[in-house]
N, C-alpha and C positions, 0 to 999 in steps of 0.2 A: 504494500500500500504506500503510495506516494505521500510525503509529508504535506500537511496543510500549510499553505503560505498565508501569513498574517495579512489582514486587510490593511489598506492605507486609510488612516483616519485623520481628518483635519477639521478644525472649527475656526470660525471667524465671526466677529460681530459687525453689524452694519446699522446705520442710523435710519433704517426703514422699518415700518411695521411688517409683520410676516407676509401679509397678502401682497404688498408691493415688492418685497424681496423675492417672493416666489415667482411673481410675474416677470421680474427682471431676469431671474435665473433661467426661466423657461422661455416664454414668448419673446423676451428681450435679449436672448443670447447673442445675437449678431451685434449688439451694442457694446459688448464687453469682452467676448471670447477672443483670444489672440490667434485668429484663424490665419493670419499671415505666416505664422510659425508652427502652429499646432493644428494639423489637419490629417485626414485619412488618406486622401488622394492628392489634392492640391494641384496647382495653386487655386485658392478659393476666392470667389467674388463676394459671397455672403453665406449666411447660415439660415436654415429654416428649422424651427422647433414647432411641430404640430402639437399644440397644447391641449392634449386630451389622452384618455386611455387608449392605448394602441397607436398613438401618434408616432411619427417618425422624426428623427433628427437627421437633417440632410445638409450636405455641403453643395452649394451651387458653384461649380468650378468655372474658371475663366474661359475654358474651351466649350462651355455649355453642358458638360456632363454633370448629372446630379447623382451624388454618391450618398447612400444611406449609411449612417454610422451609428445609429441608435434607435431604440424602440422603447416607448413608454410602457412599462409593465405594471406600474401602480400610479394612480393619479388622484391625489388627495389634497387639493388646494385648500388652504394655504399652508398646510402642515408638512406634506411629504410628497416626493416624487421618486420613483425607482425606474432606472433606465438600464436596459440591456445595451451594454457598451460594445460596439462592434468596429472599433477603429482598427484599420489595417488587418482586416479579416484574413487576408492571404498569408499573414505572418503569425498572428496570435489568435487564440480562441477568444470568443466573447467573454466579457466580465460583466459585473453589475456595479452601477453607481447609485447609491441611495443618498438623498439629500433631505434633511429635516430642517424645518424653520420653527424656532421657538421664540415667543415674545420675551423681551428683556425690558428693563427700565428705559434703556436708551434706544431701543429699536427691536432688533432680533438677532439671535445667534443662528448661524447656519452650521449644521453638522453634516459633514460629508464622509461617507464610507464607501471606498472602492474595493471590491472583493471578487474572489473567484479566479485568482491568477493561477496560471499553470506553470509559471517559472518565477524564480526570485528576481531575475533580471528585469522582467516586465514590471513586476511590483516595484522594484527600486526606481525604475524610470518614472513611473507615476508618482511615487513618493517624492521625487525631486521636482516634478512638474506642477503638482497641485498647489503648493504654497504660492507660487507666482501667479497662477491662474486665478486663485481665490483673491489675491491682492488686487488684481485688475477688477474683479467683481466688486470688491469693497470700495475701490476708488469710484467706480461708476455709480454705486449705490449712494456714496457721499454727494455726488453731483445731483442726485435726484431726491435728496432728503427733504422732508417737509419743512 
């Protein structure tokens, strides 16, 4: 039996109420995701997040190709979204990204768990990438704060 690879867990607080943070993270992903450098197929013109159960996450590439890199497995606005993460499917097996939004005194805390890795190298790559990605989300959230 292969060893279980620990999930990547990251948290960040933003100055938005959970409903607004949830909307920014999902439907507003093209406003903050670093798709110039973090993409499945690329180069990418924009992103689409179909904000619903069963919705797809898509990259619209500059050559017109639309690449699906995620699928919504659980849709519980404004508290939780679970995504089947299928970035670079030709190289790595799909994983899951679960994001929870909890009200705080100053806005909300976003708790992200990325799990289901089949290799430590893949896990380590995401462990190094998520902090910067979430910082971009927090910056954008700060620009939208009430």
